[in-house]
C-alpha positions in Angstrom: -0.1 0.0 -0.5 2.6 2.4 0.9 4.9 1.7 -2.5 0.6 2.6 -4.5 0.6 5.8 -2.7 3.9 6.6 -2.7 3.7 5.5 -6.9 0.4 8.0 -7.4 1.2 11.1 -5.4 4.1 11.4 -7.1 2.7 11.1 -10.1 0.6 13.6 -9.8 3.2 15.7 -8.3 4.7 15.8 -11.3 1.8 15.1 -13.7 -0.5 16.9 -12.5 0.0 19.8 -10.3 3.5 19.3 -12.6 5.6 21.3 -9.9 8.5 20.2 -11.7 7.7 23.8 -13.5 6.2 26.0 -10.5 8.5 25.1 -7.9 6.7 26.1 -5.3 2.8 25.7 -4.1 1.3 27.4 -0.2 -1.0 24.9 1.2 -1.1 26.2 4.5 1.2 28.3 6.1 3.7 25.0 8.3 3.1 23.5 5.0 3.5 23.8 1.2 5.3 21.5 -1.6 8.2 22.2 -2.7 9.9 20.6 -6.0 13.4 19.2 -4.2 15.2 16.1 -6.2 17.4 13.7 -3.8 20.5 13.1 -5.7 21.5 11.0 -1.7 19.6 9.1 0.9 18.8 10.2 4.5 20.0 14.2 5.6 21.8 14.5 1.3 24.1 11.5 2.5 25.9 10.1 0.0 25.1 12.9 -3.0 25.0 10.0 -6.2 26.6 13.0 -8.3 27.4 10.5 -11.1 25.8 7.7 -12.9 28.2 5.5 -11.4 27.2 6.8 -7.7 23.2 6.4 -8.6 23.5 2.6 -9.4 25.6 2.1 -6.1 23.3 3.7 -4.2 20.5 1.9 -6.3 22.1 -1.1 -5.3 22.2 -0.5 -2.1 19.4 0.8 -1.1 18.4 -2.5 -2.9 20.1 -4.8 -0.7 18.6 -3.3 2.1 15.5 -3.6 1.4 16.1 -7.3 0.5 17.2 -7.4 4.0 13.6 -6.1 5.0 12.2 -8.8 2.5 13.6 -11.8 4.5 12.7 -10.1 8.1 9.4 -9.4 7.2 8.3 -13.5 4.9 10.4 -14.2 8.8 8.2 -12.5 11.5 5.5 -13.0 12.5 3.9 -10.6 15.1 1.3 -8.4 13.2 2.9 -4.7 14.2 6.8 -4.8 12.7 4.8 -6.7 9.7 2.7 -3.9 9.4 5.9 -1.7 10.2 8.3 -3.2 8.6 5.8 -3.5 5.6 6.0 0.1 5.9 9.5 0.4 5.1 9.6 -1.5 2.5 6.9 0.1 1.0 8.6 3.8 1.7 12.5 2.4 -0.1 11.0 0.2 -2.4 9.1 4.3 -3.7 12.1 5.8 -3.8 14.2 2.7 -5.5 12.3 3.4 -8.5 11.8 7.3 -8.4 16.0 6.9 -8.3 16.5 4.0 -11.3 13.4 5.2 -13.4 14.3 9.8 -12.7 18.1 8.8 -11.3 17.2 11.0 -7.9 13.9 10.6 -5.7 10.7 13.7 -5.8 10.8 15.3 -2.6 7.7 17.7 -2.4 6.3 17.5 1.4 7.9 21.2 3.0 7.1 21.6 6.6 8.1 24.2 8.3 6.9 27.2 11.2 7.2 30.1 9.1 11.0 30.8 7.9 11.9 27.9 10.0 11.5 23.9 9.3 12.8 21.6 11.4 12.4 18.1 8.2 14.6 18.8 5.0 12.0 18.9 2.8 11.1 15.2 1.9 7.9 12.3 0.5 5.7 9.8 1.6 8.6 7.1 1.8 11.0 9.1 4.3 7.7 9.3 6.3 6.9 6.0 6.0 10.5 4.7 5.9 10.7 6.5 9.2 7.8 5.3 11.1 8.1 1.9 10.4 11.7 2.9 12.0 10.5 4.7 14.8 8.1 2.0 15.3 10.5 -1.4 15.4 12.8 0.7 17.4 10.0 1.5 20.2 8.8 -2.8 20.4 12.6 -3.1 20.7 13.1 -1.6 23.2 9.2 -1.1 24.8 7.8 -4.8 24.7 11.0 -7.0 25.2 10.2 -10.4 26.3 10.7 -11.1 29.8 13.2 -14.0 31.1 10.4 -17.8 31.9 11.8 -17.6 35.0 10.6 -22.1 35.1 12.3 -22.0 31.6 15.9 -19.9 32.6 16.0 -23.3 35.8 14.0 -26.1 34.3 18.2 -27.2 32.1 20.1 -26.0 36.1 16.8 -29.6 36.6 17.8 -31.4 35.1 21.5 -31.4 35.7 20.7 -31.2 39.3 17.9 -34.9 38.3 21.1 -36.3 36.7 
């Protein structure tokens, strides 16, 4: 779902809104649509300034997405599956952009007056961030406590021998 919605919004931004041509659309006092071509990854890191770097970035993000996909297939808890699905869908949307046009299409511009707490981003970026935060929160907050009986069972078996 994340992938399909991301592709749909980007198609609308490019062809319907024609944001690439007009640059920016004022929506609310704290939100604009602003055209940005992101040649790197999060926070502008690893900027791909050449075709070789572009394809290396596609390969790197593709490998990460493959890892997330395998993890998703092994997961049994719905919350983790949903979070991993968000990460995978977002990654696939951004990989599609890099593959098709050579950069990721970013458009969401949240701001407070002139202060911009975030770089301009897209739905895929938001889904990846939210998915990762859910995974981190669940791993930190919902750790399974070791069962006292299970821990003492090997010791009891040893003593019985």
